[in-house]
C-alpha positions in Angstrom: -40.0 29.4 90.3 -41.7 29.2 86.8 -42.3 26.0 84.8 -42.7 26.0 81.1 -43.8 23.6 78.4 -42.0 22.8 75.2 -43.5 25.8 73.4 -42.3 28.2 76.0 -45.7 28.7 77.6 -45.8 29.3 81.4 -47.5 26.2 82.9 -47.3 27.0 86.6 -45.3 28.3 89.5 -43.7 27.0 92.7 -43.4 29.5 95.5 -41.2 28.9 98.5 -41.9 31.2 101.4 -39.5 31.3 104.4 -40.7 32.7 107.7 -39.1 33.1 111.1 -41.4 32.2 114.0 -41.5 34.9 116.8 -41.0 32.2 119.5 -37.8 30.8 117.9 -35.7 33.2 115.8 -33.2 30.4 115.0 -36.0 28.4 113.2 -36.7 28.7 109.6 -40.1 27.5 108.3 -40.4 27.0 104.5 -43.8 26.8 102.9 -44.2 25.2 99.5 -47.0 26.5 97.3 -48.0 25.3 93.9 -49.9 27.3 91.3 -52.2 25.8 90.1 -52.9 23.8 93.2 -53.5 20.6 91.2 -49.8 20.5 90.3 -47.3 22.1 87.9 -47.1 20.3 84.6 -44.1 22.0 83.1 -40.4 21.7 83.7 -38.4 24.3 85.6 -35.5 25.6 83.5 -36.9 24.7 80.1 -37.1 28.3 79.0 -33.3 28.6 79.3 -32.6 25.9 76.7 -31.6 26.7 73.1 -32.4 24.6 70.0 -28.9 23.4 69.6 -28.8 21.8 73.1 -28.2 18.0 72.8 -27.4 17.2 76.5 -29.4 18.0 79.6 -29.3 17.2 83.3 -32.6 16.1 84.8 -33.0 16.9 88.6 -35.8 16.4 91.1 -35.8 19.9 92.6 -35.6 23.5 91.2 -32.7 24.4 93.6 -30.7 21.3 92.3 -31.2 22.5 88.7 -30.1 26.0 89.6 -27.0 24.6 91.4 -26.0 22.5 88.3 -26.4 25.4 85.9 -24.6 27.9 88.2 -21.5 25.7 88.7 -21.2 24.0 85.3 -23.4 26.0 82.8 -24.8 22.6 81.7 -28.5 22.8 80.8 -30.5 21.6 83.7 -34.2 20.9 84.3 -36.3 20.1 87.4 -39.2 17.7 87.5 -42.5 19.2 88.7 -43.2 16.6 91.3 -39.8 15.5 92.4 -38.8 12.0 91.6 -42.2 10.6 92.5 -43.5 11.2 88.9 -42.3 11.8 85.4 -45.1 13.6 83.5 -46.0 12.3 80.1 -47.1 15.6 78.6 -45.7 16.9 75.3 -42.8 18.5 77.1 -41.3 15.2 78.0 -42.4 13.1 75.1 -41.7 15.7 72.4 -38.7 17.4 73.8 -36.7 15.3 76.2 -37.1 12.0 74.4 -36.6 13.3 70.8 -34.2 16.2 70.8 -31.8 15.4 73.6 -29.1 12.8 72.7 -27.8 12.5 76.2 -29.9 12.8 79.4 -28.1 12.7 82.8 -30.4 11.7 85.7 -29.2 13.3 88.9 -32.3 13.0 91.1 -30.9 12.7 94.7 -28.7 10.8 97.0 -30.9 8.0 98.5 -32.4 4.7 97.5 -35.7 6.2 96.3 -33.9 8.6 94.0 -31.9 5.7 92.6 -35.0 3.6 92.0 -36.8 6.5 90.3 -33.8 7.2 88.1 -33.8 3.6 86.8 -37.5 3.7 86.2 -37.4 7.1 84.4 -34.6 5.9 82.2 -36.8 3.3 80.7 -39.4 5.9 79.7 -36.7 8.2 78.3 -34.9 5.6 76.2 -32.2 3.8 78.2 -29.7 4.1 75.3 -29.4 7.9 75.8 -29.7 7.9 79.6 -26.9 8.2 82.1 -27.3 8.0 85.9 -25.4 9.5 88.8 -25.2 6.8 91.4 -26.2 8.0 94.9 -23.3 8.0 97.4 -21.7 10.0 100.2 -19.2 11.4 97.8 -21.8 12.3 95.2 -24.8 13.8 97.0 -27.6 15.8 95.4 -26.5 18.9 93.4 -27.4 21.5 96.0 -25.8 19.4 98.8 -22.7 19.0 96.7 -22.5 22.8 96.2 -22.8 23.3 99.9 -20.0 20.9 100.6 -17.7 22.4 98.0 -17.8 19.3 95.8 -17.0 20.1 92.2 -20.3 19.4 90.3 -18.5 19.0 87.0 -16.5 16.1 88.4 -19.7 14.5 89.7 -21.3 14.8 86.2 -18.3 13.1 84.7 -19.0 10.0 86.8 -22.4 9.5 85.2 -22.7 5.9 83.9 -24.8 4.7 81.0 -27.8 2.5 81.7 -26.6 -1.0 80.8 -28.4 -3.8 79.1 -31.3 -4.9 81.3 -30.5 -8.6 81.0 -26.8 -8.5 81.8 -25.4 -7.4 85.1 -22.1 -8.0 87.1 -21.4 -7.9 90.8 -19.4 -4.7 90.2 -22.6 -3.1 89.0 -24.6 -4.4 91.9 -22.0 -3.4 94.5 -23.2 0.2 94.9 -26.8 -0.9 95.2 -25.9 -3.5 97.8 -24.0 -0.9 99.7 -27.0 1.5 99.5 -29.4 -1.1 100.8 -27.1 -1.8 103.7 -26.7 1.9 104.5 -30.4 2.7 104.1 -32.1 -0.2 105.8 -35.2 1.8 106.8 -35.7 3.1 103.3 -35.2 -0.3 101.7 -37.8 -1.7 104.1 -40.4 0.5 102.4 -42.9 3.2 103.2 -44.2 3.0 106.8 -47.9 3.1 107.7 -48.9 6.0 109.9 -52.4 4.7 110.9 -51.5 1.0 111.1 -48.2 1.0 112.9 -48.6 -2.7 113.8 -48.1 -3.5 110.1 -44.7 -2.0 110.3 -43.7 -4.7 112.8 -45.2 -7.4 110.6 -44.2 -6.3 107.1 -41.4 -3.7 107.9 -42.9 -1.4 105.2 -44.7 -1.2 101.8 -42.3 -2.1 99.0 -42.5 -2.0 95.2 -42.5 -5.2 93.2 -44.3 -7.3 95.8 -47.7 -9.2 95.8 -49.8 -9.0 98.9 -52.8 -11.4 99.3 -55.5 -10.2 101.7 -58.5 -12.3 102.9 -61.1 -12.3 105.6 -64.6 -13.5 106.3 -67.6 -12.1 104.4 -68.9 -9.0 106.0 -65.8 -8.5 108.2 -64.9 -5.2 106.6 -62.2 -6.2 104.1 -62.9 -3.4 101.7 -63.2 -0.8 104.5 -59.8 -1.8 105.9 -58.0 -2.1 102.6 -59.3 1.3 101.6 -57.9 2.9 104.7 -54.7 0.8 104.3 -54.1 2.1 100.8 -55.2 5.7 101.7 -52.6 5.7 104.5 -49.8 5.0 101.9 -51.3 7.4 99.3 -51.2 10.3 101.8 -47.4 9.7 102.0 -46.9 10.0 98.3 -47.4 6.4 97.1 -49.2 6.8 93.8 -52.1 4.4 94.0 -54.5 2.8 91.5 -57.7 1.2 92.7 -59.6 -1.6 90.9 -62.9 -2.0 92.7 -64.9 -4.9 91.1 -67.4 -5.3 93.9 -68.5 -1.8 94.7 -68.7 1.2 92.4 -66.2 4.0 92.5 -68.7 6.5 93.8 -69.3 4.4 97.0 -65.6 3.7 97.3 -64.8 7.4 96.9 -67.3 8.3 99.5 -65.8 5.9 102.0 -62.3 7.1 101.3 -63.3 10.7 101.7 -64.8 9.9 105.1 -61.7 8.0 106.1 -59.5 10.8 104.8 -61.4 13.5 106.8 -61.9 11.2 109.7 -65.5 12.5 110.2 -69.0 11.6 109.0 -69.2 13.8 105.9 -73.0 13.4 105.6 -73.2 15.4 108.9 -70.6 18.0 107.9 -71.6 18.8 104.3 -70.5 22.4 104.8 -66.9 21.0 104.9 -67.3 18.8 101.8 -65.6 21.2 99.3 -62.6 21.7 101.7 -61.9 18.0 102.2 -62.8 17.0 98.6 -60.3 19.6 97.3 -57.6 18.3 99.6 -58.4 14.7 98.5 -58.1 15.7 94.8 -54.4 16.5 95.5 -53.6 12.9 96.4 -52.1 10.7 93.7 -55.1 8.4 93.8 -56.6 6.9 90.6 -59.5 4.5 89.9 -60.1 1.9 87.2 -63.6 2.0 85.8 -64.1 -1.8 85.6 -66.9 -3.4 87.5 -67.8 -7.1 87.9 -66.4 -9.7 85.6 -63.6 -8.5 83.4 -60.9 -9.8 81.1 -57.5 -10.2 82.8 -55.8 -8.8 79.7 -57.8 -5.6 79.8 -57.1 -5.1 83.5 -53.4 -5.7 83.1 -53.3 -3.4 80.1 -55.0 -0.6 82.1 -52.6 -1.2 85.1 -49.5 -1.1 82.8 -50.8 2.2 81.2 -51.3 3.7 84.7 -47.8 2.7 85.8 -46.3 4.3 82.7 -48.4 7.5 82.7 -49.0 8.1 86.4 -46.0 6.2 87.9 -48.3 4.0 90.0 -46.5 2.3 92.8 -49.5 0.4 94.4 -52.4 -1.3 92.7 -55.3 -2.6 94.7 -57.6 -5.3 93.2 -60.8 -5.8 95.2 -61.7 -8.6 94.7 -60.5 -11.5 92.6 -63.7 -13.5 92.7 -65.9 -10.6 91.4 -63.3 -9.9 88.7 -63.3 -13.6 87.6 -67.1 -14.0 87.6 -68.9 -17.2 88.3 -68.8 -19.0 84.9 -67.6 -22.5 84.6 -67.2 -25.4 87.0 -65.0 -25.6 90.1 -62.0 -27.0 88.3 -62.2 -24.3 85.6 -62.5 -21.6 88.2 -59.4 -22.9 90.1 -57.4 -22.9 86.8 -58.7 -19.5 85.9 -57.8 -18.1 89.4 -54.3 -19.5 89.1 -53.8 -17.8 85.8 -55.1 -14.5 87.2 -52.8 -14.7 90.2 -49.8 -15.6 87.9 -50.6 -12.6 85.8 -50.7 -10.2 88.8 -47.4 -11.8 90.1 -45.7 -11.2 86.8 -47.0 -7.7 86.6 -45.8 -6.8 90.1 -42.3 -8.1 89.3 -41.9 -6.8 85.8 -43.4 -3.3 86.5 -41.8 -3.0 89.9 -45.2 -2.2 91.3 -46.9 -3.5 94.5 -50.1 -5.3 94.0 -52.6 -5.9 96.8 -55.0 -8.7 95.9 -58.2 -9.2 97.9 -59.5 -12.8 97.8 -62.5 -14.3 99.6 -61.8 -17.3 101.8 -63.3 -20.7 101.5 -66.6 -21.4 103.3 -65.6 -22.5 106.8 -67.2 -22.7 110.3 -67.4 -19.3 112.1 -65.7 -20.9 115.0 -62.6 -21.8 112.9 -59.7 -19.4 112.6 -58.7 -18.6 109.1 -55.3 -19.7 107.9 -53.3 -19.4 104.6 -55.1 -22.7 103.5 -58.4 -20.9 103.9 -57.8 -18.7 100.8 -60.1 -19.7 98.0 -58.7 -21.7 95.2 -55.5 -23.7 95.0 -52.4 -23.0 97.0 -50.9 -20.9 94.1 -52.2 -17.6 95.5 -50.4 -17.9 98.8 -47.3 -19.5 97.3 -46.9 -16.6 94.8 -47.5 -13.9 97.4 -44.7 -12.1 99.3 -47.2 -11.2 102.1 -50.4 -12.8 103.2 -52.7 -10.7 105.5 -55.7 -12.3 107.2 -58.5 -10.3 108.9 -59.8 -12.5 111.7 -63.3 -11.8 113.0 -64.1 -13.3 116.3 -67.1 -11.2 117.1 -69.5 -14.1 116.3 -67.7 -16.5 118.6 -67.9 -14.6 121.9 -69.3 -11.4 123.4 -65.7 -10.1 123.8 -64.7 -11.2 120.3 -62.7 -8.7 118.2 -61.2 -8.3 114.8 -57.5 -8.4 114.2 -54.9 -8.9 111.5 -52.5 -11.8 111.1 
């Protein structure tokens, strides 16, 4: 399945290979291969468009685009990475945004597709965007074709993206129904390595602020690195801001966690695992030590727009703030930083995990939400508060655990 840019150049291929295992002839195994391996940048179906086209259907899969075109003859494109990302290359900025007067977003039939459609419509100019609301009656294009649903009738149901500040219950009704019928998806992305977190938090959701703390030397960075890597491996586009250790050390630790082996003792496998790690949607900010909150928020906003970041990790707040000023100034400064991260998480619909050191307390005392450094604003603003308790210094059988 070829993908082209706005000038008609071939940008990559997606190859689907179906095999039938000898041990089970009723089973079909489909292998998805991308060329180049780093990802396809073009849009499938773009080479079929003519200059006089003013309306286009944007889908998340090549087979969906083929179904739309086959049944309706409406111009249809497929995104290169499904609904997880809308690339900001010339093909989208120069062609989809400028030339098309009407863009119908038909990305799928679940909550994630609906969220992606609303997010992408903001990038593509909401005034010209129309959305197919996911429902049982209006599934994805390929599924609709299989069921015998008339795709042209589904396209006629596309609704314009309304004013962002005005909403009625009638407009919320379908979303409420979707949340009630897709409880597991609404709960968020589940952790694979830390299943206990699924019981505590239900899942990782966009738009929330998580505050994470723990004693000095307890392994906060090590844990939060693996915690974020777990989600990234499941397709959660992640941006790391490491203000305490440099990106090379962080990357080395992540690669070790990703491969689950000591890479220093298996250098012959470095290229294999490094190449696999490169395929993850993981990005890093280059800030280190004290930095302006405005520069950090600007970089985060850019990453959300360009790379569709869904999870930002800031490790840690004290190193980012620096040590200038007296205690009262630092408290006020921290409150303003926390408020900025809270506002960013809500407005950008992006999860922010904020690592904050605790106050200096006795080793024998168990940390609580009141132990987080600064005023109570950090824990009040947070949707989730995670505490890494370290009892190894208290007893021989002491252990580390999360609360």
